[in-house]
All heavy atoms as TSV, in Angstrom:
chain	resi	resn	atom	element	x	y	z
A	1	MET	N	N	0.840	-1.183	0.000
A	1	MET	CA	C	0.000	0.000	0.000
A	1	MET	C	C	0.879	1.239	0.000
A	1	MET	O	O	1.765	1.384	0.831
A	1	MET	CB	C	-0.888	-0.019	1.237
A	1	MET	CG	C	-1.800	1.165	1.329
A	1	MET	SD	S	-2.959	0.930	2.690
A	1	MET	CE	C	-2.765	2.470	3.511
A	2	SER	N	N	0.672	2.119	-0.938
A	2	SER	CA	C	1.451	3.343	-1.050
A	2	SER	C	C	0.630	4.515	-0.514
A	2	SER	O	O	-0.518	4.710	-0.912
A	2	SER	CB	C	1.823	3.579	-2.513
A	2	SER	OG	O	2.505	4.801	-2.642
A	3	LEU	N	N	1.222	5.271	0.385
A	3	LEU	CA	C	0.541	6.412	0.971
A	3	LEU	C	C	1.259	7.677	0.540
A	3	LEU	O	O	2.450	7.832	0.798
A	3	LEU	CB	C	0.531	6.304	2.495
A	3	LEU	CG	C	-0.056	7.486	3.239
A	3	LEU	CD1	C	-1.544	7.616	2.913
A	3	LEU	CD2	C	0.111	7.305	4.734
A	4	ASP	N	N	0.555	8.546	-0.131
A	4	ASP	CA	C	1.125	9.813	-0.543
A	4	ASP	C	C	0.829	10.838	0.547
A	4	ASP	O	O	-0.270	11.401	0.606
A	4	ASP	CB	C	0.534	10.254	-1.882
A	4	ASP	CG	C	1.171	11.519	-2.426
A	4	ASP	OD1	O	1.884	12.219	-1.682
A	4	ASP	OD2	O	0.949	11.815	-3.609
A	5	ILE	N	N	1.807	11.039	1.430
A	5	ILE	CA	C	1.617	11.915	2.585
A	5	ILE	C	C	1.320	13.341	2.144
A	5	ILE	O	O	0.428	13.991	2.696
A	5	ILE	CB	C	2.841	11.867	3.519
A	5	ILE	CG1	C	2.944	10.477	4.145
A	5	ILE	CG2	C	2.747	12.931	4.602
A	5	ILE	CD1	C	4.185	10.250	4.960
A	6	ARG	N	N	2.051	13.821	1.150
A	6	ARG	CA	C	1.803	15.189	0.684
A	6	ARG	C	C	0.358	15.363	0.229
A	6	ARG	O	O	-0.293	16.341	0.597
A	6	ARG	CB	C	2.762	15.543	-0.449
A	6	ARG	CG	C	4.157	15.863	0.001
A	6	ARG	CD	C	5.051	16.188	-1.195
A	6	ARG	NE	N	6.408	16.377	-0.770
A	6	ARG	CZ	C	7.299	15.402	-0.628
A	6	ARG	NH1	N	6.960	14.150	-0.888
A	6	ARG	NH2	N	8.524	15.660	-0.232
A	7	HIS	N	N	-0.116	14.428	-0.566
A	7	HIS	CA	C	-1.486	14.505	-1.075
A	7	HIS	C	C	-2.490	14.496	0.079
A	7	HIS	O	O	-3.453	15.275	0.094
A	7	HIS	CB	C	-1.753	13.342	-2.042
A	7	HIS	CG	C	-3.102	13.354	-2.648
A	7	HIS	ND1	N	-3.471	14.252	-3.629
A	7	HIS	CD2	C	-4.194	12.597	-2.408
A	7	HIS	CE1	C	-4.724	14.048	-3.968
A	7	HIS	NE2	N	-5.191	13.040	-3.233
A	8	ALA	N	N	-2.260	13.630	1.048
A	8	ALA	CA	C	-3.160	13.542	2.201
A	8	ALA	C	C	-3.151	14.835	3.015
A	8	ALA	O	O	-4.211	15.334	3.406
A	8	ALA	CB	C	-2.765	12.360	3.087
A	9	VAL	N	N	-1.963	15.380	3.251
A	9	VAL	CA	C	-1.862	16.621	4.025
A	9	VAL	C	C	-2.550	17.759	3.275
A	9	VAL	O	O	-3.343	18.509	3.866
A	9	VAL	CB	C	-0.393	16.973	4.341
A	9	VAL	CG1	C	-0.281	18.377	4.929
A	9	VAL	CG2	C	0.209	15.947	5.285
A	10	PHE	N	N	-2.265	17.885	1.984
A	10	PHE	CA	C	-2.900	18.959	1.216
A	10	PHE	C	C	-4.419	18.818	1.218
A	10	PHE	O	O	-5.141	19.811	1.284
A	10	PHE	CB	C	-2.367	19.003	-0.215
A	10	PHE	CG	C	-0.972	19.564	-0.322
A	10	PHE	CD1	C	0.006	18.873	-1.003
A	10	PHE	CD2	C	-0.632	20.764	0.267
A	10	PHE	CE1	C	1.296	19.371	-1.106
A	10	PHE	CE2	C	0.650	21.285	0.173
A	10	PHE	CZ	C	1.617	20.581	-0.506
A	11	GLY	N	N	-4.910	17.591	1.167
A	11	GLY	CA	C	-6.346	17.367	1.235
A	11	GLY	C	C	-6.934	17.804	2.567
A	11	GLY	O	O	-8.038	18.346	2.623
A	12	ASN	N	N	-6.170	17.584	3.637
A	12	ASN	CA	C	-6.645	17.936	4.981
A	12	ASN	C	C	-6.570	19.423	5.289
A	12	ASN	O	O	-7.291	19.905	6.164
A	12	ASN	CB	C	-5.856	17.173	6.042
A	12	ASN	CG	C	-6.220	15.710	6.084
A	12	ASN	OD1	O	-7.321	15.319	5.712
A	12	ASN	ND2	N	-5.289	14.895	6.530
A	13	ILE	N	N	-5.696	20.157	4.606
A	13	ILE	CA	C	-5.518	21.574	4.937
A	13	ILE	C	C	-6.139	22.519	3.916
A	13	ILE	O	O	-6.130	23.728	4.113
A	13	ILE	CB	C	-4.020	21.928	5.115
A	13	ILE	CG1	C	-3.252	21.752	3.810
A	13	ILE	CG2	C	-3.417	21.136	6.260
A	13	ILE	CD1	C	-1.823	22.272	3.843
A	14	LYS	N	N	-6.698	21.967	2.869
A	14	LYS	CA	C	-7.267	22.806	1.809
A	14	LYS	C	C	-8.299	23.765	2.395
A	14	LYS	O	O	-9.223	23.354	3.086
A	14	LYS	CB	C	-7.909	21.946	0.725
A	14	LYS	CG	C	-8.375	22.730	-0.460
A	14	LYS	CD	C	-8.858	21.836	-1.559
A	14	LYS	CE	C	-9.250	22.686	-2.757
A	14	LYS	NZ	N	-9.607	21.862	-3.885
A	15	GLY	N	N	-8.107	25.044	2.157
A	15	GLY	CA	C	-9.042	26.062	2.601
A	15	GLY	C	C	-8.880	26.509	4.043
A	15	GLY	O	O	-9.685	27.303	4.536
A	16	ASN	N	N	-7.836	26.006	4.737
A	16	ASN	CA	C	-7.637	26.406	6.132
A	16	ASN	C	C	-7.313	27.890	6.245
A	16	ASN	O	O	-6.675	28.469	5.369
A	16	ASN	CB	C	-6.503	25.604	6.772
A	16	ASN	CG	C	-6.931	24.239	7.235
A	16	ASN	OD1	O	-7.996	23.757	6.885
A	16	ASN	ND2	N	-6.089	23.599	8.011
A	17	THR	N	N	-7.718	28.462	7.358
A	17	THR	CA	C	-7.398	29.853	7.663
A	17	THR	C	C	-6.060	29.914	8.401
A	17	THR	O	O	-5.540	28.882	8.856
A	17	THR	CB	C	-8.477	30.469	8.566
A	17	THR	OG1	O	-8.464	29.791	9.833
A	17	THR	CG2	C	-9.858	30.380	7.931
A	18	THR	N	N	-5.547	31.115	8.570
A	18	THR	CA	C	-4.293	31.264	9.321
A	18	THR	C	C	-4.465	30.785	10.754
A	18	THR	O	O	-3.555	30.170	11.325
A	18	THR	CB	C	-3.797	32.723	9.308
A	18	THR	OG1	O	-4.832	33.581	9.796
A	18	THR	CG2	C	-3.395	33.156	7.909
A	19	ASP	N	N	-5.628	31.036	11.342
A	19	ASP	CA	C	-5.877	30.566	12.706
A	19	ASP	C	C	-5.867	29.039	12.775
A	19	ASP	O	O	-5.343	28.459	13.740
A	19	ASP	CB	C	-7.221	31.087	13.229
A	19	ASP	CG	C	-7.191	32.573	13.538
A	19	ASP	OD1	O	-6.095	33.125	13.752
A	19	ASP	OD2	O	-8.282	33.187	13.574
A	20	GLN	N	N	-6.420	28.397	11.775
A	20	GLN	CA	C	-6.436	26.934	11.755
A	20	GLN	C	C	-5.026	26.375	11.607
A	20	GLN	O	O	-4.673	25.379	12.251
A	20	GLN	CB	C	-7.340	26.427	10.636
A	20	GLN	CG	C	-8.815	26.649	10.915
A	20	GLN	CD	C	-9.682	26.375	9.713
A	20	GLN	OE1	O	-9.398	26.820	8.601
A	20	GLN	NE2	N	-10.760	25.631	9.929
A	21	PHE	N	N	-4.215	27.016	10.764
A	21	PHE	CA	C	-2.824	26.572	10.619
A	21	PHE	C	C	-2.073	26.736	11.935
A	21	PHE	O	O	-1.316	25.857	12.345
A	21	PHE	CB	C	-2.104	27.320	9.503
A	21	PHE	CG	C	-2.425	26.806	8.138
A	21	PHE	CD1	C	-3.095	27.604	7.218
A	21	PHE	CD2	C	-2.079	25.523	7.757
A	21	PHE	CE1	C	-3.396	27.124	5.958
A	21	PHE	CE2	C	-2.381	25.034	6.500
A	21	PHE	CZ	C	-3.042	25.845	5.598
A	22	GLN	N	N	-2.287	27.846	12.602
A	22	GLN	CA	C	-1.623	28.065	13.885
A	22	GLN	C	C	-2.036	26.999	14.887
A	22	GLN	O	O	-1.197	26.445	15.609
A	22	GLN	CB	C	-1.941	29.453	14.433
A	22	GLN	CG	C	-1.224	29.748	15.736
A	22	GLN	CD	C	-1.381	31.183	16.181
A	22	GLN	OE1	O	-1.895	32.026	15.459
A	22	GLN	NE2	N	-0.934	31.465	17.374
A	23	GLU	N	N	-3.311	26.676	14.921
A	23	GLU	CA	C	-3.802	25.653	15.843
A	23	GLU	C	C	-3.189	24.287	15.538
A	23	GLU	O	O	-2.783	23.561	16.459
A	23	GLU	CB	C	-5.322	25.561	15.745
A	23	GLU	CG	C	-5.944	24.614	16.745
A	23	GLU	CD	C	-7.461	24.591	16.658
A	23	GLU	OE1	O	-8.068	25.652	16.394
A	23	GLU	OE2	O	-8.029	23.503	16.856
A	24	ILE	N	N	-3.102	23.935	14.265
A	24	ILE	CA	C	-2.491	22.659	13.867
A	24	ILE	C	C	-1.052	22.581	14.338
A	24	ILE	O	O	-0.623	21.594	14.941
A	24	ILE	CB	C	-2.545	22.485	12.330
A	24	ILE	CG1	C	-3.982	22.243	11.874
A	24	ILE	CG2	C	-1.642	21.339	11.882
A	24	ILE	CD1	C	-4.165	22.346	10.360
A	25	ILE	N	N	-0.293	23.633	14.078
A	25	ILE	CA	C	1.133	23.650	14.416
A	25	ILE	C	C	1.327	23.610	15.929
A	25	ILE	O	O	2.112	22.808	16.450
A	25	ILE	CB	C	1.827	24.874	13.788
A	25	ILE	CG1	C	1.824	24.735	12.261
A	25	ILE	CG2	C	3.242	25.048	14.331
A	25	ILE	CD1	C	2.166	26.007	11.519
A	26	GLU	N	N	0.608	24.471	16.650
A	26	GLU	CA	C	0.775	24.528	18.094
A	26	GLU	C	C	0.312	23.233	18.765
A	26	GLU	O	O	0.931	22.775	19.727
A	26	GLU	CB	C	0.048	25.746	18.658
A	26	GLU	CG	C	0.746	27.045	18.284
A	26	GLU	CD	C	0.030	28.285	18.776
A	26	GLU	OE1	O	-1.093	28.184	19.321
A	26	GLU	OE2	O	0.597	29.376	18.608
A	27	ASP	N	N	-0.765	22.640	18.266
A	27	ASP	CA	C	-1.258	21.393	18.822
A	27	ASP	C	C	-0.249	20.268	18.599
A	27	ASP	O	O	0.020	19.478	19.508
A	27	ASP	CB	C	-2.604	21.032	18.189
A	27	ASP	CG	C	-3.218	19.793	18.792
A	27	ASP	OD1	O	-3.339	19.731	20.038
A	27	ASP	OD2	O	-3.585	18.877	18.034
A	28	ALA	N	N	0.321	20.214	17.407
A	28	ALA	CA	C	1.311	19.172	17.105
A	28	ALA	C	C	2.534	19.300	18.001
A	28	ALA	O	O	3.052	18.302	18.505
A	28	ALA	CB	C	1.721	19.252	15.638
A	29	ILE	N	N	2.970	20.524	18.239
A	29	ILE	CA	C	4.143	20.744	19.094
A	29	ILE	C	C	3.817	20.429	20.543
A	29	ILE	O	O	4.590	19.757	21.236
A	29	ILE	CB	C	4.666	22.186	18.935
A	29	ILE	CG1	C	5.224	22.378	17.514
A	29	ILE	CG2	C	5.718	22.514	19.995
A	29	ILE	CD1	C	5.518	23.814	17.161
A	30	ALA	N	N	2.658	20.893	21.009
A	30	ALA	CA	C	2.275	20.688	22.407
A	30	ALA	C	C	2.107	19.207	22.739
A	30	ALA	O	O	2.511	18.762	23.812
A	30	ALA	CB	C	0.985	21.445	22.709
A	31	ASN	N	N	1.522	18.462	21.812
A	31	ASN	CA	C	1.279	17.041	22.066
A	31	ASN	C	C	2.515	16.193	21.834
A	31	ASN	O	O	2.606	15.093	22.367
A	31	ASN	CB	C	0.126	16.525	21.211
A	31	ASN	CG	C	-1.201	17.074	21.679
A	31	ASN	OD1	O	-1.408	17.271	22.870
A	31	ASN	ND2	N	-2.090	17.342	20.752
A	32	GLY	N	N	3.437	16.667	21.022
A	32	GLY	CA	C	4.680	15.945	20.776
A	32	GLY	C	C	4.494	14.582	20.133
A	32	GLY	O	O	5.330	13.701	20.315
A	33	GLU	N	N	3.401	14.416	19.417
A	33	GLU	CA	C	3.139	13.123	18.792
A	33	GLU	C	C	3.964	12.955	17.523
A	33	GLU	O	O	3.917	13.791	16.628
A	33	GLU	CB	C	1.648	12.990	18.465
A	33	GLU	CG	C	0.763	12.947	19.683
A	33	GLU	CD	C	-0.699	12.753	19.327
A	33	GLU	OE1	O	-0.992	12.172	18.272
A	33	GLU	OE2	O	-1.536	13.205	20.118
A	34	GLU	N	N	4.701	11.873	17.458
A	34	GLU	CA	C	5.565	11.615	16.307
A	34	GLU	C	C	4.774	11.476	15.014
A	34	GLU	O	O	5.277	11.800	13.953
A	34	GLU	CB	C	6.396	10.347	16.557
A	34	GLU	CG	C	7.261	10.456	17.785
A	34	GLU	CD	C	8.739	10.468	17.462
A	34	GLU	OE1	O	9.118	10.050	16.366
A	34	GLU	OE2	O	9.492	10.889	18.334
A	35	LYS	N	N	3.532	11.026	15.114
A	35	LYS	CA	C	2.725	10.846	13.902
A	35	LYS	C	C	2.425	12.167	13.205
A	35	LYS	O	O	2.066	12.174	12.038
A	35	LYS	CB	C	1.424	10.100	14.208
A	35	LYS	CG	C	0.442	10.877	15.051
A	35	LYS	CD	C	-0.807	10.073	15.307
A	35	LYS	CE	C	-1.818	10.885	16.111
A	35	LYS	NZ	N	-3.025	10.129	16.364
A	36	MET	N	N	2.607	13.293	13.910
A	36	MET	CA	C	2.363	14.611	13.315
A	36	MET	C	C	3.570	15.133	12.530
A	36	MET	O	O	3.438	16.039	11.728
A	36	MET	CB	C	2.000	15.619	14.409
A	36	MET	CG	C	0.729	15.299	15.166
A	36	MET	SD	S	-0.745	15.383	14.140
A	36	MET	CE	C	-0.868	17.136	13.897
A	37	LEU	N	N	4.740	14.541	12.751
A	37	LEU	CA	C	5.961	15.044	12.129
A	37	LEU	C	C	5.926	15.038	10.606
A	37	LEU	O	O	6.352	16.023	9.993
A	37	LEU	CB	C	7.177	14.285	12.650
A	37	LEU	CG	C	7.503	14.524	14.123
A	37	LEU	CD1	C	8.683	13.660	14.550
A	37	LEU	CD2	C	7.762	15.977	14.410
A	38	PRO	N	N	5.440	14.001	9.958
A	38	PRO	CA	C	5.391	14.062	8.487
A	38	PRO	C	C	4.525	15.211	7.971
A	38	PRO	O	O	4.893	15.903	7.019
A	38	PRO	CB	C	4.806	12.704	8.089
A	38	PRO	CG	C	5.155	11.802	9.219
A	38	PRO	CD	C	5.056	12.668	10.442
A	39	GLY	N	N	3.400	15.441	8.626
A	39	GLY	CA	C	2.528	16.543	8.214
A	39	GLY	C	C	3.190	17.892	8.414
A	39	GLY	O	O	3.091	18.782	7.560
A	40	LEU	N	N	3.883	18.053	9.530
A	40	LEU	CA	C	4.612	19.297	9.766
A	40	LEU	C	C	5.728	19.472	8.741
A	40	LEU	O	O	6.017	20.585	8.314
A	40	LEU	CB	C	5.190	19.325	11.188
A	40	LEU	CG	C	4.177	19.455	12.316
A	40	LEU	CD1	C	4.881	19.333	13.667
A	40	LEU	CD2	C	3.419	20.759	12.223
A	41	GLY	N	N	6.323	18.361	8.350
A	41	GLY	CA	C	7.357	18.420	7.313
A	41	GLY	C	C	6.798	18.917	5.992
A	41	GLY	O	O	7.433	19.713	5.297
A	42	VAL	N	N	5.595	18.472	5.657
A	42	VAL	CA	C	4.951	18.933	4.426
A	42	VAL	C	C	4.643	20.426	4.534
A	42	VAL	O	O	4.874	21.190	3.590
A	42	VAL	CB	C	3.667	18.126	4.127
A	42	VAL	CG1	C	2.898	18.721	2.957
A	42	VAL	CG2	C	4.014	16.665	3.848
A	43	LEU	N	N	4.144	20.860	5.690
A	43	LEU	CA	C	3.874	22.284	5.877
A	43	LEU	C	C	5.159	23.102	5.761
A	43	LEU	O	O	5.181	24.163	5.134
A	43	LEU	CB	C	3.212	22.532	7.235
A	43	LEU	CG	C	1.816	21.957	7.437
A	43	LEU	CD1	C	1.298	22.290	8.834
A	43	LEU	CD2	C	0.854	22.447	6.378
A	44	PHE	N	N	6.247	22.586	6.340
A	44	PHE	CA	C	7.522	23.293	6.231
A	44	PHE	C	C	7.979	23.365	4.773
A	44	PHE	O	O	8.507	24.385	4.334
A	44	PHE	CB	C	8.599	22.633	7.096
A	44	PHE	CG	C	9.899	23.376	7.040
A	44	PHE	CD1	C	10.073	24.561	7.733
A	44	PHE	CD2	C	10.951	22.907	6.268
A	44	PHE	CE1	C	11.263	25.264	7.663
A	44	PHE	CE2	C	12.148	23.599	6.193
A	44	PHE	CZ	C	12.305	24.781	6.890
A	45	GLU	N	N	7.772	22.304	4.035
A	45	GLU	CA	C	8.140	22.298	2.618
A	45	GLU	C	C	7.397	23.404	1.863
A	45	GLU	O	O	7.996	24.125	1.060
A	45	GLU	CB	C	7.816	20.939	2.004
A	45	GLU	CG	C	8.163	20.833	0.534
A	45	GLU	CD	C	7.811	19.482	-0.050
A	45	GLU	OE1	O	6.780	18.883	0.342
A	45	GLU	OE2	O	8.572	19.020	-0.909
A	46	VAL	N	N	6.115	23.568	2.153
A	46	VAL	CA	C	5.325	24.616	1.511
A	46	VAL	C	C	5.867	25.993	1.889
A	46	VAL	O	O	6.020	26.875	1.031
A	46	VAL	CB	C	3.829	24.501	1.899
A	46	VAL	CG1	C	3.038	25.713	1.434
A	46	VAL	CG2	C	3.232	23.223	1.348
A	47	ILE	N	N	6.162	26.167	3.170
A	47	ILE	CA	C	6.720	27.439	3.628
A	47	ILE	C	C	8.035	27.727	2.911
A	47	ILE	O	O	8.259	28.819	2.393
A	47	ILE	CB	C	6.932	27.427	5.162
A	47	ILE	CG1	C	5.580	27.406	5.866
A	47	ILE	CG2	C	7.765	28.618	5.616
A	47	ILE	CD1	C	5.670	27.077	7.347
A	48	TRP	N	N	8.902	26.728	2.879
A	48	TRP	CA	C	10.223	26.898	2.266
A	48	TRP	C	C	10.116	27.268	0.790
A	48	TRP	O	O	10.803	28.163	0.308
A	48	TRP	CB	C	11.039	25.621	2.445
A	48	TRP	CG	C	12.465	25.775	2.016
A	48	TRP	CD1	C	13.004	25.428	0.828
A	48	TRP	CD2	C	13.522	26.355	2.779
A	48	TRP	NE1	N	14.341	25.733	0.799
A	48	TRP	CE2	C	14.682	26.314	1.986
A	48	TRP	CE3	C	13.587	26.895	4.063
A	48	TRP	CZ2	C	15.907	26.796	2.440
A	48	TRP	CZ3	C	14.809	27.369	4.507
A	48	TRP	CH2	C	15.946	27.322	3.699
A	49	GLN	N	N	9.232	26.584	0.082
A	49	GLN	CA	C	9.088	26.822	-1.353
A	49	GLN	C	C	8.473	28.185	-1.675
A	49	GLN	O	O	8.614	28.674	-2.788
A	49	GLN	CB	C	8.228	25.726	-1.989
A	49	GLN	CG	C	8.918	24.389	-2.025
A	49	GLN	CD	C	8.004	23.270	-2.500
A	49	GLN	OE1	O	6.787	23.390	-2.505
A	49	GLN	NE2	N	8.620	22.163	-2.904
A	50	ASN	N	N	7.822	28.797	-0.706
A	50	ASN	CA	C	7.123	30.055	-0.946
A	50	ASN	C	C	7.686	31.209	-0.130
A	50	ASN	O	O	6.983	32.178	0.161
A	50	ASN	CB	C	5.623	29.873	-0.641
A	50	ASN	CG	C	4.975	28.935	-1.630
A	50	ASN	OD1	O	4.666	29.327	-2.743
A	50	ASN	ND2	N	4.815	27.686	-1.248
A	51	THR	N	N	8.958	31.090	0.247
A	51	THR	CA	C	9.604	32.091	1.076
A	51	THR	C	C	10.804	32.684	0.345
A	51	THR	O	O	11.518	31.988	-0.374
A	51	THR	CB	C	10.071	31.439	2.400
A	51	THR	OG1	O	8.927	30.912	3.067
A	51	THR	CG2	C	10.753	32.422	3.310
A	52	ASP	N	N	11.011	33.981	0.551
A	52	ASP	CA	C	12.156	34.641	-0.091
A	52	ASP	C	C	13.459	34.244	0.616
A	52	ASP	O	O	13.448	33.674	1.707
A	52	ASP	CB	C	11.981	36.162	-0.095
A	52	ASP	CG	C	11.914	36.762	1.301
A	52	ASP	OD1	O	12.812	36.503	2.122
A	52	ASP	OD2	O	10.946	37.508	1.573
A	53	ASN	N	N	14.565	34.552	-0.023
A	53	ASN	CA	C	15.875	34.138	0.491
A	53	ASN	C	C	16.202	34.741	1.850
A	53	ASN	O	O	16.843	34.079	2.676
A	53	ASN	CB	C	16.980	34.451	-0.514
A	53	ASN	CG	C	16.964	33.499	-1.687
A	53	ASN	OD1	O	16.496	32.372	-1.577
A	53	ASN	ND2	N	17.464	33.948	-2.825
A	54	ASN	N	N	15.782	35.982	2.102
A	54	ASN	CA	C	16.054	36.586	3.415
A	54	ASN	C	C	15.351	35.814	4.521
A	54	ASN	O	O	15.930	35.560	5.576
A	54	ASN	CB	C	15.609	38.058	3.441
A	54	ASN	CG	C	16.532	38.936	2.628
A	54	ASN	OD1	O	17.707	38.637	2.452
A	54	ASN	ND2	N	16.001	40.035	2.132
A	55	SER	N	N	14.100	35.441	4.291
A	55	SER	CA	C	13.364	34.674	5.292
A	55	SER	C	C	13.954	33.280	5.456
A	55	SER	O	O	14.003	32.746	6.572
A	55	SER	CB	C	11.892	34.582	4.909
A	55	SER	OG	O	11.298	35.865	4.941
A	56	LYS	N	N	14.412	32.686	4.355
A	56	LYS	CA	C	15.064	31.376	4.446
A	56	LYS	C	C	16.316	31.465	5.306
A	56	LYS	O	O	16.567	30.597	6.148
A	56	LYS	CB	C	15.419	30.846	3.055
A	56	LYS	CG	C	14.227	30.344	2.285
A	56	LYS	CD	C	14.646	29.858	0.906
A	56	LYS	CE	C	13.429	29.386	0.129
A	56	LYS	NZ	N	13.757	28.973	-1.237
A	57	ASN	N	N	17.098	32.512	5.095
A	57	ASN	CA	C	18.316	32.687	5.898
A	57	ASN	C	C	17.980	32.861	7.373
A	57	ASN	O	O	18.675	32.325	8.236
A	57	ASN	CB	C	19.134	33.877	5.390
A	57	ASN	CG	C	19.848	33.560	4.097
A	57	ASN	OD1	O	20.155	32.400	3.808
A	57	ASN	ND2	N	20.104	34.574	3.300
A	58	THR	N	N	16.901	33.587	7.666
A	58	THR	CA	C	16.473	33.757	9.048
A	58	THR	C	C	16.091	32.413	9.658
A	58	THR	O	O	16.461	32.100	10.798
A	58	THR	CB	C	15.287	34.737	9.131
A	58	THR	OG1	O	15.698	36.006	8.614
A	58	THR	CG2	C	14.794	34.897	10.558
A	59	MET	N	N	15.351	31.602	8.915
A	59	MET	CA	C	14.978	30.272	9.411
A	59	MET	C	C	16.214	29.417	9.654
A	59	MET	O	O	16.305	28.715	10.676
A	59	MET	CB	C	14.041	29.575	8.423
A	59	MET	CG	C	12.629	30.108	8.441
A	59	MET	SD	S	11.507	29.115	7.435
A	59	MET	CE	C	11.768	29.844	5.823
A	60	LEU	N	N	17.167	29.459	8.721
A	60	LEU	CA	C	18.384	28.672	8.870
A	60	LEU	C	C	19.189	29.110	10.086
A	60	LEU	O	O	19.725	28.277	10.824
A	60	LEU	CB	C	19.225	28.762	7.594
A	60	LEU	CG	C	18.605	28.112	6.361
A	60	LEU	CD1	C	19.400	28.462	5.116
A	60	LEU	CD2	C	18.493	26.608	6.535
A	61	GLU	N	N	19.272	30.426	10.314
A	61	GLU	CA	C	19.974	30.939	11.490
A	61	GLU	C	C	19.273	30.507	12.772
A	61	GLU	O	O	19.925	30.130	13.750
A	61	GLU	CB	C	20.080	32.461	11.419
A	61	GLU	CG	C	21.047	32.945	10.359
A	61	GLU	CD	C	21.014	34.455	10.165
A	61	GLU	OE1	O	20.413	35.175	10.997
A	61	GLU	OE2	O	21.575	34.918	9.161
A	62	THR	N	N	17.950	30.541	12.774
A	62	THR	CA	C	17.181	30.107	13.939
A	62	THR	C	C	17.431	28.630	14.224
A	62	THR	O	O	17.653	28.237	15.387
A	62	THR	CB	C	15.677	30.350	13.702
A	62	THR	OG1	O	15.465	31.747	13.481
A	62	THR	CG2	C	14.850	29.876	14.884
A	63	LEU	N	N	17.414	27.811	13.199
A	63	LEU	CA	C	17.680	26.390	13.367
A	63	LEU	C	C	19.098	26.147	13.884
A	63	LEU	O	O	19.317	25.313	14.762
A	63	LEU	CB	C	17.460	25.635	12.054
A	63	LEU	CG	C	16.010	25.498	11.597
A	63	LEU	CD1	C	15.951	24.990	10.163
A	63	LEU	CD2	C	15.254	24.579	12.536
A	64	SER	N	N	20.028	26.876	13.339
A	64	SER	CA	C	21.420	26.722	13.760
A	64	SER	C	C	21.599	27.102	15.229
A	64	SER	O	O	22.253	26.387	15.995
A	64	SER	CB	C	22.326	27.583	12.868
A	64	SER	OG	O	23.666	27.461	13.254
A	65	LYS	N	N	20.993	28.206	15.637
A	65	LYS	CA	C	21.084	28.637	17.034
A	65	LYS	C	C	20.414	27.622	17.956
A	65	LYS	O	O	20.931	27.303	19.020
A	65	LYS	CB	C	20.441	30.019	17.214
A	65	LYS	CG	C	21.250	31.136	16.642
A	65	LYS	CD	C	20.543	32.460	16.784
A	65	LYS	CE	C	21.272	33.571	16.077
A	65	LYS	NZ	N	20.525	34.847	16.093
A	66	ALA	N	N	19.259	27.130	17.543
A	66	ALA	CA	C	18.517	26.179	18.377
A	66	ALA	C	C	19.286	24.867	18.525
A	66	ALA	O	O	19.235	24.226	19.571
A	66	ALA	CB	C	17.134	25.918	17.793
A	67	SER	N	N	19.996	24.470	17.478
A	67	SER	CA	C	20.729	23.206	17.539
A	67	SER	C	C	22.014	23.325	18.354
A	67	SER	O	O	22.611	22.317	18.703
A	67	SER	CB	C	21.040	22.703	16.126
A	67	SER	OG	O	22.006	23.535	15.504
A	68	SER	N	N	22.414	24.556	18.649
A	68	SER	CA	C	23.635	24.785	19.430
A	68	SER	C	C	23.383	24.772	20.923
A	68	SER	O	O	24.322	24.794	21.706
A	68	SER	CB	C	24.252	26.124	19.039
A	68	SER	OG	O	24.625	26.113	17.676
A	69	LYS	N	N	22.120	24.773	21.321
A	69	LYS	CA	C	21.786	24.847	22.752
A	69	LYS	C	C	21.916	23.509	23.420
A	69	LYS	O	O	21.798	22.486	22.914
A	69	LYS	CB	C	20.372	25.384	22.929
A	69	LYS	CG	C	20.267	26.840	22.528
A	69	LYS	CD	C	18.854	27.328	22.750
A	69	LYS	CE	C	18.761	28.792	22.336
A	69	LYS	NZ	N	17.443	29.337	22.534
């Protein structure tokens, strides 16, 4: 059985508002459930693909700082 995670995630988030996206992200982080990680990865992919280079650099710096702690 082949599961297309991207397709499933896009189907689940189609038409979501910014508040709904915030709730999804915060809920996934608060609960710490590993099953949410693939979906968050898809959301991050969308963010990355639709972000300018300055914002990408900011994200990379944030990740680098967080990984140094």
